Structure formats: structure tokens, C-alpha cells
N, C-alpha and C positions, 0 to 999 in steps of 0.2 A: 436564479440562476440556469440555465439543462447546462450538463457536461457536457464536451467534445465529441461528441462522434470519430469523429478524426483520430483525438487520441483514445480512445479505448480499442480502436483498430492497431494500434499499439504496441499497446498491452498484450492481446491477445496475441500478437504474432508473437512478440518473444517469450508469452506461455506457451506457448502451443508450438516455438522452436524447439526450448527446453521440454518438450513433450508432460506438458501437468499436464493436471486434470486439475479442471476448474466450476466453482460454481458460478455465477453472474445474482447477484442481488442491487435491487434499489432501492438508495439509507443512502442519510444523511445531504438529502441531495445530492444527491451524485451516484455512482456507481459505483461499488463493488465488489474485485476479486475472491471469491473463499477459492481454500484448497483446505481439503482437510476437514471439512466446516467450517475451519478457522478465515477468524481475518486477513487477507494476508495481501494487497496493495489495492488500490482503489484510485477513485476522481474525485472532486470536490473541489464543484469547479473548474477553476482552471487548470488547479497544483494538482502533483499525485498524493496520494497520501501511502506513508508506507509502515509495516507495520515488521517494526526490527527488536533484535537483543536488549532492553533498559541497559544494563552498563551501559551500551555503549552508547550515550544519547550522546556524551559528550567531543566525541568526534566525531558522529555522526552529522556535528549540529554543525560542525566548522567546515561542515563542504559546498560546495556552490549551492547555489538554489535553496537551503533547508533551513527550516524554523519547526519550532515545536508547534505542534497542533495539539488548538488549546479555540475548543468550545463552549468554556464554561470560566470563561476567565482563571483556569488555568489549566499547565502545561500537562499534557497524560501521558504519561512514562510510556517508552518504546514502541510511540507512534510521531513521527515527521510528515510535514506537508514540503514537499517541493516542487519550485516552482521553476517555470522555464525553464534557468540556466542553469539552471540542475536533471535536465530532461530532450535538455536540444535537439542531442544527437542522440540517431540508435545508442548509440555507447555507453553516457552517458543513462539512460532509460533501464536500458539494461543493466548497469549497473544497482540500477537499483531494485530492481525487481526478483536478481541474482542474491543479494544482500537480505529479502523480506523472504524468497522459498529458502537458503538458510533455517534463518530462527524459525519458520513454520515446525517443525516436526518439534522444535521448544516449547511453542506458545500455547496456551487452553485456550476449549475447544467451549467458545459461549453456545454452544447448540445447549441446549435442554433435555436431561433427561425424561424421559418417560416413565411416571409412577405406574408397578406393579400394581 
């Protein structure tokens, strides 16, 4: 199932409003928004994927629409899926994106370093 282009536009608007430089990459059957070469937010099917501080998982999982990101049968620490209950309004969507942007400087880059 492809991701919603309308949802992608909503994410772009929030990132643009915050003057964030980002790169879009198609991955995991969806679309990922990379900030500083790090996965920040994305769309998988109809859900928002957010990369947040792993120490805040217990708190964030209690918020409306949030559930662990689980591709392999084991939840990934620091990553959540947020369904439309948690992203229905622009304020909700912006709040999740802001949380992901706040963690982004602390996140490790997955970009491979070139060998000399």
C-alpha cells in the first residue's frame, strides 16, 4: 500500500514552517524525511513514524494514537507509529514532528562514512 501524498504534504508544511532543511527518501514501503542525514519522521502506510528519545518511550506511548514501531516482532526503541487519532489535527501533527526535531541533534546518523 502506498503512502498518502496528502499526508506527506502536511508533514512538508510543518517542516517548511520551521525552516528545517530535509531530504525525502522512499523506504520501508513509505516515505522518510531525513534531517541532518538522520531519519526524523516518515509515513508508513497511513501512520506517522517518529524517531524520539528512547528514554521517553514510556511517556510517549501513552499519548493518543501512539504505538511501538514493530517490523520484526520486536519493538524498536525510540521509534513510534502514530495513527490518525494522534495526527488528525495540525496541532497534533506539529507536536509529534517538534518532538522528533528536538531529538534529532542527539540521534546517531545512519549515513555510512566513506573510507579513504
